[in-house]
C-alpha positions in Angstrom: 117.0 57.2 100.1 119.5 58.9 97.7 117.9 62.4 98.3 116.8 62.5 101.8 116.4 66.3 101.9 113.9 66.1 98.9 110.9 65.3 101.1 112.0 68.1 103.5 112.1 70.7 100.6 108.7 69.5 99.5 107.3 69.9 102.9 108.7 73.5 103.4 107.5 74.4 99.8 104.0 73.0 100.6 103.8 75.0 104.0 105.1 78.3 102.3 102.5 77.7 99.3 99.6 77.5 101.9 100.7 80.4 103.9 101.0 82.7 101.0 97.6 81.7 99.6 96.0 82.5 103.2 97.9 85.5 104.0 98.7 87.3 100.8 95.2 88.8 100.6 96.1 90.9 103.6 99.0 92.5 101.5 96.6 93.8 98.7 96.0 97.4 98.8 92.5 99.0 97.8 91.8 102.8 97.5 89.4 104.0 100.0 85.8 104.5 98.8 85.4 107.9 96.7 88.9 108.4 95.9 89.3 105.8 93.0 89.0 108.0 89.8 89.3 111.4 91.5 92.2 113.7 91.1 94.4 114.4 94.1 98.0 115.0 95.3 100.6 112.8 96.7 104.1 113.8 98.1 107.1 111.5 98.1 110.5 110.3 97.0 111.1 109.3 93.3 113.0 106.0 93.5 112.8 104.8 89.9 111.8 105.9 86.4 111.3 104.2 83.1 109.9 105.0 79.5 107.1 102.9 78.2 105.2 102.8 75.1 101.6 104.1 75.2 98.7 103.0 73.1 99.6 105.6 70.3 103.1 104.2 70.1 105.0 107.2 71.6 107.0 106.9 74.7 105.5 107.6 78.0 107.4 108.6 81.1 106.7 106.6 84.3 108.1 107.3 87.7 107.7 105.2 91.1 107.2 107.4 94.1 107.5 106.1 97.8 104.6 108.3 99.2 104.9 110.4 102.5 101.4 111.9 103.0 99.4 108.8 102.6 99.5 105.3 104.0 99.5 102.4 101.6 99.7 99.5 104.0 102.3 96.8 103.1 102.9 98.3 99.7 105.8 100.5 99.0 105.3 102.4 95.7 102.9 104.5 93.7 103.2 104.2 89.9 102.8 107.7 88.2 102.3 107.9 84.6 103.5 111.4 83.7 101.1 113.7 81.6 102.2 113.5 77.9 103.9 116.9 77.2 104.4 117.8 80.6 107.0 120.5 81.5 109.0 118.5 84.0 110.3 115.1 84.4 111.8 114.6 88.0 115.1 112.8 88.5 115.6 109.8 90.7 116.0 110.9 94.5 113.8 114.1 94.2 111.2 114.9 96.6 108.2 115.8 94.7 104.5 116.8 94.9 102.4 115.3 92.2 99.0 115.7 91.0 97.0 113.3 89.2 94.0 110.7 88.9 94.0 107.9 91.4 93.3 104.8 89.8 93.2 101.2 91.4 94.3 98.0 89.9 91.5 96.0 89.0 90.6 92.5 90.1 90.4 89.6 87.6 87.1 89.2 86.5 87.2 85.8 84.4 88.7 82.8 85.5 92.2 82.4 84.2 92.3 86.2 83.3 95.1 88.6 84.0 94.9 89.8 87.5 96.5 93.3 87.5 96.0 93.8 91.1 97.8 90.8 92.2 100.5 91.3 89.6 101.3 94.8 90.8 101.2 93.8 94.4 104.0 91.4 94.0 105.9 94.5 92.8 104.8 96.3 96.0 103.0 98.9 93.8 99.6 100.0 95.6 97.8 102.0 92.8 98.5 104.1 89.7 98.5 107.9 89.3 97.3 108.9 85.6 98.2 112.0 83.8 100.4 113.0 86.8 102.1 116.2 86.7 104.8 117.6 89.1 103.6 120.6 90.9 106.6 121.0 93.4 110.1 119.7 93.8 113.3 120.2 95.9 115.6 119.7 92.9 117.8 117.2 94.5 118.6 113.9 93.0 120.5 110.6 93.4 123.4 111.1 91.2 124.4 107.5 90.9 121.1 106.1 90.1 120.3 109.0 87.7 123.4 108.4 85.8 122.7 104.5 85.7 119.5 105.4 84.2 120.9 107.6 81.5 123.4 104.9 80.6 120.5 102.6 80.2 118.7 105.1 78.0 121.8 105.4 76.0 122.1 101.7 75.3 118.3 101.5 74.3 118.6 104.5 71.9 121.8 102.7 70.5 119.8 99.6 69.8 116.8 101.6 68.4 119.0 103.3 65.9 120.7 100.1 64.7 119.9 99.6 61.0 120.4 95.8 61.2 118.0 94.6 63.8 114.2 94.6 63.4 111.9 96.5 66.2 111.0 93.0 67.6 114.7 92.1 67.8 115.5 95.3 69.5 112.7 95.0 71.9 114.0 91.3 72.7 117.6 92.7 73.4 116.4 95.3 75.5 114.6 92.8 77.8 117.7 90.4 77.7 120.4 92.8 78.4 118.7 95.7 80.1 115.8 94.1 81.9 113.2 96.4 79.9 110.4 94.1 78.8 108.0 97.2 78.1 108.4 97.1 74.4 107.9 93.5 73.7 104.7 92.2 72.1 102.4 90.0 74.1 102.8 87.4 71.4 106.6 87.1 71.7 106.3 87.1 75.4 103.8 84.2 75.1 106.2 82.4 72.7 109.0 82.4 75.1 106.8 81.4 78.0 105.3 78.6 76.1 108.7 77.3 75.0 109.6 77.3 78.7 112.6 79.8 78.3 111.0 83.0 79.7 114.0 83.0 82.1 116.3 84.0 79.4 114.6 87.4 79.4 115.3 87.9 83.0 118.6 89.7 84.2 119.7 86.9 86.5 122.4 84.1 86.9 123.2 83.9 83.1 124.1 87.6 82.9 126.2 87.6 86.0 128.1 84.3 85.3 129.0 85.7 81.8 129.7 89.4 82.5 130.9 89.1 86.2 133.1 85.9 86.1 134.4 87.2 82.6 135.5 90.4 84.4 136.9 88.4 87.3 139.1 86.2 85.2 140.2 89.1 83.0 141.1 91.2 86.1 142.9 88.1 87.8 145.1 87.8 84.7 146.4 91.2 85.0 148.1 90.1 88.3 146.2 92.6 90.4 145.8 92.1 94.2 143.0 89.5 95.3 141.2 92.6 96.9 140.9 94.3 93.7 139.9 91.6 91.1 137.3 90.3 93.7 135.7 93.6 94.7 135.7 95.4 91.3 133.3 92.8 89.7 131.1 92.6 92.6 130.7 96.4 92.4 130.3 96.4 88.8 127.6 93.8 89.0 125.7 95.5 91.6 125.7 98.7 89.4 124.6 96.5 86.4 121.7 95.2 88.6 120.7 98.7 89.8 120.7 99.8 86.1 118.4 97.0 85.2 116.0 97.5 88.0 117.6 95.0 90.4 114.5 92.6 90.5 114.3 89.6 92.8 116.3 87.3 90.1 119.1 89.6 89.6 119.6 90.4 93.5 119.7 86.7 94.2 122.2 86.2 91.3 124.4 88.9 92.6 124.4 87.5 96.1 125.3 84.2 94.9 128.1 85.8 92.9 129.4 87.6 95.8 129.5 84.4 97.9 131.2 82.6 95.0 134.0 85.2 94.9 
């Protein structure tokens, strides 16, 4: 047999698939009865924030909080959509108390439909807080991650202000370069998916190989010590991954890039 490991890989894949099908339902989180749709408070740490378009076309601020006053099982985050026109937008790393409407993600109703509950569970998001408003905060923030977020917003604003690119082109570039797919139309996403090139929109090995290896080769030609031209690209790629949200694909690519160097 030319590929003796192929059957072994197929068996392992089948075992993992069956295990996930059986056990993943235990990971799904459901709000207790009587809480869904009600207004309440959560306290926790802001670990990520982003800007998303709302139905009216305006930008909506969304933060992700690791809650401390409630248990969310195997999930990790609560997605908080900040109230439009709110007075305060917390920074990454702040301990906050937030008031909003508890909203659970809905199960799929029709076969083949979009299962929002399963989709957000894969990102370890338990539920959503609508019209969220910060009532208390300690004012402390994670300076590094906050600066990376500001840098990401700087790049996005420069793309939006570009007079050459169309709005759809800007949305595609935001997804490809910065990992922000929020502004892409569903039709464009479906086009990439049906063409089998959806991976282009994920910050992964393609980005790391171009940027990371390019930086590595430039620094190596500068006749620096091996420690510098090896460590600097790894640090830059990690910061780039953090700026883009460091999803599973980018984290995997950064690990392989580190091993390669």
